[in-house]
N, C-alpha and C positions, 0 to 999 in steps of 0.2 A: 108541305113544301112551299117555298116562296121564290120569287124571282131573284136573280143575282143583284148584288149591290153595285154601286158605282165603283167601289174599290175592287170588286171581283172583275168587272169588265176591264178596268185599267190594268190589273195584273195580267190578264190574258192578252191585252193589246201590246204588252211588252214583247210577246211572242208573235205579234201581228195576227192574232186570232181576233177578228172583229165581233161585234155584238150580234150581227146577223147570223154568223156561223154558230155562235153559242146558243142563240134562241131556237134556231131550227133543229139543232142537235138535242135540245131538251136538257141542257145543263141547268141545274137548279141548286138552290140553297136548302139545306136541311138542318134542323135542330137536333140536339142529342136524343130527345124522345122520338123524333121522327126516324132517325137512323136506327134506333133500337127496334122499331117496327119492321125495318128491312133486314134485321138480323146482324146489325153492325153496332158494336159498342164503342162509342167515342170516348176519348180521354179529355175532351174539352166540350164547349157548349154547342158547337156547330161546325159545319164544313160545306164544301162544294161537292154536289153529287153528280157524277157523270153516269147518266143512264144508258144502259146497253139495250139495243133493239135488234130484232132479227132483220136481216137485209131483205129487200123485195125479190126473193128467189123462191122457186118451188112452192108458191102459194103461201108463204109464211105470213103470219099475223105480225104486222109492223107497227101497231099503234100502242101496245103496252110494253113497258120495259121488262126484260127477262133477267136483268142483273144490274148491280150497282157497284160503283167504286167511289168512295168518299175521301176527299182530301181534307184532313183536319186543319182547322184554322190555327190551332196551337198544339202541334204534336209534341210529345215528351222528348227530352234529351237525356243522354246518359251522362256519366260522370265526366267524360272527356268533352262534352258539348256536342256530340254527334246526334243528329235528329233521328228519332226512332218512330216507327208506326205512322209515317206521313200519310200513306194511303191505306185504307182498310176496305175489305170486301166481306160479304157474308159467307158463312160456311157452305159447303156443298159443291155442286158442279160449277165450274168456271166457264166463262165465255170470252171470245175475242171482242174487241170494240170496233164496230163498223159504223161510223157516224152517220146519222141521218143528214140529209142534205146532198148526198151524192146523186147526181142526175141519174134517173132511172135507166136512160138509154146506155149508160156506161156498163150496166150489168148485162145487157143483152149483146154487147159487142165484145170483141176480143181485147178489151181494155186491160192493161197491165195492172198488177197488184203490187203494193209496197207494204211490207210488214215492218212496223216500228215498235218501240217499247212504250206502251201507255196511251191512254185516250187523248191526253193533251197533245202529244206528238201527232196522233192521227188527225186531230182537228187542225193543227198547223199545216200539215201536208194537204189537207182538203182545201184550205184557204188558198194555198199556193197553186194547187191544180186548177182551181176555178179562175183565179186571177191571171195565171200564166197560160191558160188555155191548153193544159197538158192533161188529158184524161188519164186518171189513175185511181185505183181503189185503195185507199189507205186502211190498214188493219192494225189496230193497237193490241198488243199482248201484254199481260201483266208480268213484266220481267223477262229475262233471257230464256227461261224455261216455261213461260206462260202459254206456249203453244200446245203443250201436252196436258192431258187430263184423263179422267175416268170416262171411258166411252161405252162401257157395258160390263157384263158379267160373263164369266166362263168357268167351267169346272177345273179345279186344281188337281194335283197329283193324286190326292186321296178322295177325289169326288166332291170336295167342298167348293162352294161358289166363291170366286175371287174377282176383284175388280180388274178390268182390262184397261191399261193405260196406253194411249196412242195420241196421234195428232187430233185436235178438236174437229168435230164434224163441220162446224161453220167455216173454219179455215179451209178445209178441204173443198167445201162447196163453192166458196168464193174464189179460190185459186185454181180450180180445176180448168185445165186447158189454156191457162193464161201464162204469160211470162211473169215471174215473181221476183221482185227485188227485196233484199233484206238489208235494212239499215239499223244496226244496233248502236247503243250508246258508245261514247268515246272510250269507255273502259274496256272495250273489246281488245284494246291494245295491251292492257296490263292485267286483266282478270281472266284466268284460264277457264273459269266456269262460264263466263259470258261467251267466250269464244266457242267453248264446247256446245253450249246451248244453240248458238247460231249455226254451227256446222252440222249438228245433229238434225236440226230443222231442215237445212238445205238438202241433206241426204234423204230425209224422210219424204220430202216433196218429190225427189227424183225417183227413189226406190218404189214408191207407191204409184208412180206414173200420174201423180196429180198435176205436175208440170214437167215439161221437157226442157225448160229454159229457166234456170234459177241463177240469179246474179247477186253479187255482193256489192254494196256501196259502203264507202268509208268516209267518216268525217275527217277533214284535213287536220294537220297538226296545229293549226292556228287556234283550234278550239282546245284550250288548255285545261278546262275543267274535266276531271276524270269521268264524271257522270253526265256530261253534256249530251243532249240528244238532238233530234231533228228540229224540235221547237226552239231550242237555244240557238242553233245555227241560223234558222230562218229569222229569229229575232235580231241577230247581229249582222246578217249579210243580206244582199238583195236576192231577188228571185232568180236572176241569171246564174248566180253562184251556186244555188241549189240545183238548178238544171244541169250545170256542168258536172255535178257528181255522177250523173247518169252516163256521161260521156266516158268516164273512167271506170265504169262498172267492170266487175271481174266475174266471168262465167264459171260456175261450179261444175266440175266433171263428176259423173256418177262414180261412186266407189272411192272418191278421194276426200277424206276428212282431214283437214289440216291440224285440228286440235283434238286431242283425246285426253280423257282423264284417267290417270293411272290409279292403281289401288291405294297408293299412299298419298293421294292429293290432299287429304284432310288431316294428314299427320301433324304432330306438334312442330315439325321442322319445315312446314310448308314455306316456300319462298316466293315472294312477289317480284315482278319485273322491276328493273331500274326505273325510277320516276322520270317523267318527261322534263322536270325542272333541272335535271343533271346535265342535259344536253346543251352544247354551246356552239354558236357560230354555224358556218356552212356545213361542217361535218354533221352536226345535229340535224340540220335540214335534210341532208342526203340520206341519213338513216331513216328519218320519218317518211321520206318520199319514195326512195328506191328499195329500201330494205325493211319495209314495214311488215313483211311476212315473218320476219325474225323477231325474237324477243329483243327489246331495246338494249338489254345488257349485252347481247352478242353483237348486235349491229354496231353500236357506238364504239365498243371496245375494239372490234376488228378494224373499224375506220381509223381509230387513233393509231393502232399499231402500223397499219399500212401507210398512213399519212406520214408517220415518222421516217419512213424510208424515202420520202420525196423531198424532205426539207434539206436544203443544201447547207453544208457546214461553213462556218465563218469563224475566224480567229476571235476569241473572246466572247462569242455568242453564248447565250444560255443553252443548256443541254436539252435536247429534244428526243433523246432515246427513251424508250419505255419498255418495261417487261410486263406483258399482258398474259394472264392465265384465265381462261373461261371454263366454268364448271357447270355441269348439268347432266341430265339423263342422256343415255345413249339415244342416238337418232333425234336429238333435239335441235340440230342445226348449227352446232359450233363450227364445224369445218366449212359448211356451205356459206355461212355468214362471212367467213374469212375470204372465201373464193369470190363472192359477190363484191366485197369491199375492194379487193385487189383488182378485180376487173374494172369496176367503175372508176377507180382512181388511176388506173393505167400504170400500175407499178411495174417497172421493168424487171425482167428475169435476172438482170445483172445485179439488181439490188436485193435479191432474195437468196437465202441459204436454206435449202429444203431437205438436204440429205440427213440420214441418221449418222450420228457421230458417236464414237465409243468413248472418247475422253477429251479433256481440254487440250491436251497436247496435239491430238489429231486435228482438232478444230483449228488451232493456230497454224499448224503446218499446211493445211489444205486451203484455209480461207483467210488467214490472218492479215495478209498484206492487201489493203484496199485504199491506201493513200488517204486515210481518215474519212472516207466517204461513208454515208449512211448505209447500213445493211440491216436487213430484217431476217433473223434466224427463225424460220417458220417450219418446224418439224411436224406440223399438224397435231399429232397426239403428243402431249407433253410427258406422258408416262415413261417412255423410253429414256428421254433425256434426264428426267428426275431420278429414275432408277440408277442410272450411271452416277449421278451426283451423290447418291446415298452410299456408294461403295466406300470402304475404308481408304483413306489417303487419296480420294478422287480429287482431280484438279478442277473439275467443272465449277464447284461452288466458289472457289477462289477466283477463277477466271471471270465469272459473271459478276461477282461482287466488285471486282476491280473495274470491269468494263462499265459498270453503272456510272462511275464518276470519271473515268479516264478513257481517252481514245487511243493512246499510244504507250506501250510499255513492252520491254523484252520478256521472253519466256524461254527457259532452257528445257530442251526436249531430249530425253535419253533415247538413243537409238543404237542397237548392237554394241552395247558397252561403251558407247561414245556419247558425249553430250554435245548437242548442237543448239546454237542460239537462234531463235526466231523472233520476229517482231509482230506483236499484235497491233494493228494499225487501222482501226475502223470505229465508226460511231454505231454501236451495236444495240439493236432492239430485239425483243423476243415476243413471239405469239405462239401459244399452244393451248390445246383443249384437254380437259380431264373429265372422265366420268365421275359423278359425284361420289359414288361408293368407293372410289379408289383414291380419294383426296388424301386421307390420313396415311395411306401407305406411301403415297408419293412425297408428302411433306411430313417427314418423321423428325425425330429428335436432332438429327444431324443438320437440319435446315431451318431450325426455329429462329435463328438469329441472323441468317445471311440472306439467301435468295428470297425467302418468304417475305421478309421485311421490305424488300424492294419491289414486290409485285403489285400490279394493279389488277385486282380480282373482279370478275363479273360472274354472277350466278344466274342461270336461266330460271324462269318461273316454274314452280312445281307442276308437273303434269303436262307440260307442253311437248308436243311431238311435231317435228317438221317433215314434210313430204317433198321430195326432190323436185326441183324445176330448174332448167338451165337459165343462165343469165341471157336476157334478150340481146341480140347482136347490137341493137342501137344504143345499148348502155355501155358498151366496151369503151373505156377511156373517155367517157363523156364528162368526167370531172378532173381530167388530167391537168396538173399544173406543177411547177417547180418553185415552191415558195422559199423565201429566205427566213431565217429565224428572227423573231421579234426581240426587242430589248425588254428588260423588266425594270419598271420604275421603282424607285425607293419606297413609294407608298405601298407597294405589294408586300415588301418584307415587313413593314410596320404592321400591316393588317395580319400577316401570318403570326407575328409575335403576339398580337392581341388575341387571336384565336387560340394560340398555344397556352396563353395564360388562363383563358376561360375554361379550357378543357385540355389538360396535360395529356390525356389518353390519345389525342390525335397527332401527337408529335411525329410518330413513325409513318403517318398517313399523308402528312402535308406535302412532302416532296413528290410522291407519286401523283397526287392530284394536281400539283403545280405543273408537273411535266405534261399531264394531259391537257391542262388549260393552255400552256404555252404552245403545244402542238396545234390545238384548235385555232388559237389566235394567229399563229404563223401561217396556217393554211388560208386564213381569211385575208392575209396580206397586211395584218396589223403591224405597225412599226414599233409601238411601245405598249406593253401590257401595264395597266394601272389598276389601282385598288377598286375603282368603280366597275372594272370588268370582271370582278371575281364572284358575282352573284351565283352563277351556275356551279362554280367551284365549291362554294359553301355547301350546297346540296350534295355535290359529289363526295365531299368529305364524310357527310352523314351516311351516305350510301356505303362507302367503303368501310366505315366503322361498323355498320350493321352486318355487312357481308362477312367481315373478318370475325365477328362474333360467332358466325356459323362455321366458317372455313378456318378452323384452327388446327395447327399441326398436332399430331398425336405424339405426346412427349414421352410415352412409355418406351422403355428400353428393352423390355422382355415381352413375350406374348401375353403374360398375365397383366403387365402394365398397359399394353395397348388395349386389351379387352376392358380393363377398368376405366381407362380414359374415355373410350367410346361409349360405354354404357352410362357412365356418369353424365356425360354431356347431354345425351338424349333425355335422361330423366330430369335434368335441370331445365330443359326446355318445356317440360310439361307444366301446365298451370298449377300453382300451389294447391294442395289438398286433393290432387288427382293422381292417379297412377295408371300404369298400362300392364297388360298381361305379359308374362315372361315370353310367351310365344311371339307376341307382337314386337316386343323389345328386341328379341334376337333377330327377327326378320327385318325390322326397320334399320338396325345397325349392321346388318350383314355379318353377324358374328359367327355364323355357321362356317365361314371360310377358315376361321382359326381352328376351333374345336368346341363342339357343344359340351363335351365332358369338361374341358378346361374352363369354359364359361360358367358352367354350373358350380364348379369349385370356387371360382372367383366370386360369384354371387353369394354363395354361402358365407364366405369370409367377410364380404362387405356387410351382409346382414348382421353377422355376429359382432362386427365392430360398430354397428349403429349408423353406418354411412348410408345404407339402404334400409327401407322398411318393407317387410313382407306381410301380406295379408291374403286371406282366401277370397276368391271370387265367388260369384253366384253359383257356379258349378264347383263341385267338390274337387275336380282335377285341375282347376284354374288357379294360378298364383298371380297376385297383383303386386307389382313392385313400384315404389315411389321414394322420393326424398323425404325423410321425416321432417316435421316442422322444427324450426330452430327454437331452442329453449331460451327463456329469458332468465339470466342468472342474477339480475339485479335484486338486491335485498328488499 
């Protein structure tokens, strides 16, 4: 091993980790051959070795390293340019990183602990704690689940010895009896596995009585990099800004896990949250500040729908009504996100329509006359409304298709063998949630060209589960305003034409995304929307395009057609050359609710036609289904 180079010191100084911290911590440089002696096989000639030592507790030996983590100088990249194997560790038992240089008296006092991801973040926190005179013990773990490992052996069901996985002993010894803070990377907002790792650790600390006070810290939305950590924040912001994070800490309650992983979290149809670059203006800031406990897809969509009910109508102004449908698992926070958005924006009950309506005629008779004022039809669950829209000769699809572009039109209503003329006279928006498994039932063949095309869709991340908490009283109407609609500059239409030429597939999405952008700009008090303001809209278009590839109407007219469409879509999402068992396919597509016997018959027919490929699994009673590879018919 050798000392760090000037370039190494300079790279760490960007995170405000000075040379004294690095030297005391024992950070060294290793060659490829030296790393091999540590059990680490590098892909390049060398790297930086973060040596792990025992803390000065319980008579531990603290002079020899017990573990190593090496950052490669030139890690490999995949075909897309993504860096792989940046950090490497030896096989076997893993350890947390507790940097040397922590004052010994901090271990003997009731000093707080702070768990972060990785040794570099722990070193950055240690530098901050020493300079800011804020005693705290930083603990670095190797990733969101790096706090768990093999801690012993125990007999299994048949008497065989098995590994026991639990919280690492060193974390337990350092955190015991202390207040523990958890600060994970910024992708805790978008990656359900990171949130799950964080929340499981919090519950483990409480359940095992290691700590009675566990608190979560969150990096602010200003850190836009998805994998940014404490070191990145300290490199960009001053020490006071990092100290302020502790003032906004969130105490974890025993037995409350905000994020759970469902059985299908790793399925081929896993969905990630809406990217942060889709957010625009003050509404985006409100979502990241007050609604950060919700998936971004739910928070921003709910804010758009509720803000549309606040924008005052003006003759000749651009349209600011929007039809929002949020889709996700049951109990994932669709309804609560709407309630929080409504409360924070202070939407008046007079602007809301929340009742269940049986037909378009009933809707017009009961609510139609509103003097062209904005109204938000918010039935909570969209399934009832869409079920009525699917009925033969239903008037709902026609009503909403027309309301998308018009505020005032007559409607004839039949009543006791007499026809009565009523006036639809409002600027109508819609917000409703759907359970993911019911989407294809709600959007069937009758709605493929109407209401579906005009919807702004948002899909919650796979595996996310929300646990109820009321809106704090101080947030009620804290962002209340009555904005006027902004104008749209000619440059916007020219930009939309250019995007449409580049990708004709987004033509049906452009208007929905423009409505969302206009709502956000109007809420900000913008007088005129120009092409230079459309940066977030471009990302929003890409998001809508990806979500619509998942949320497609089931165009089957019969039960067999619906089963075929559902099975085919799922198998098309599986990587080429891979398949899934029939049992998993039926479970993932919820096909049992139709008929397993009918599904088996459909599968046999599709296999016979060559649309599906059937092979035997490792077990004799397992059938693997896949999409056969396309044949090349060129001579």
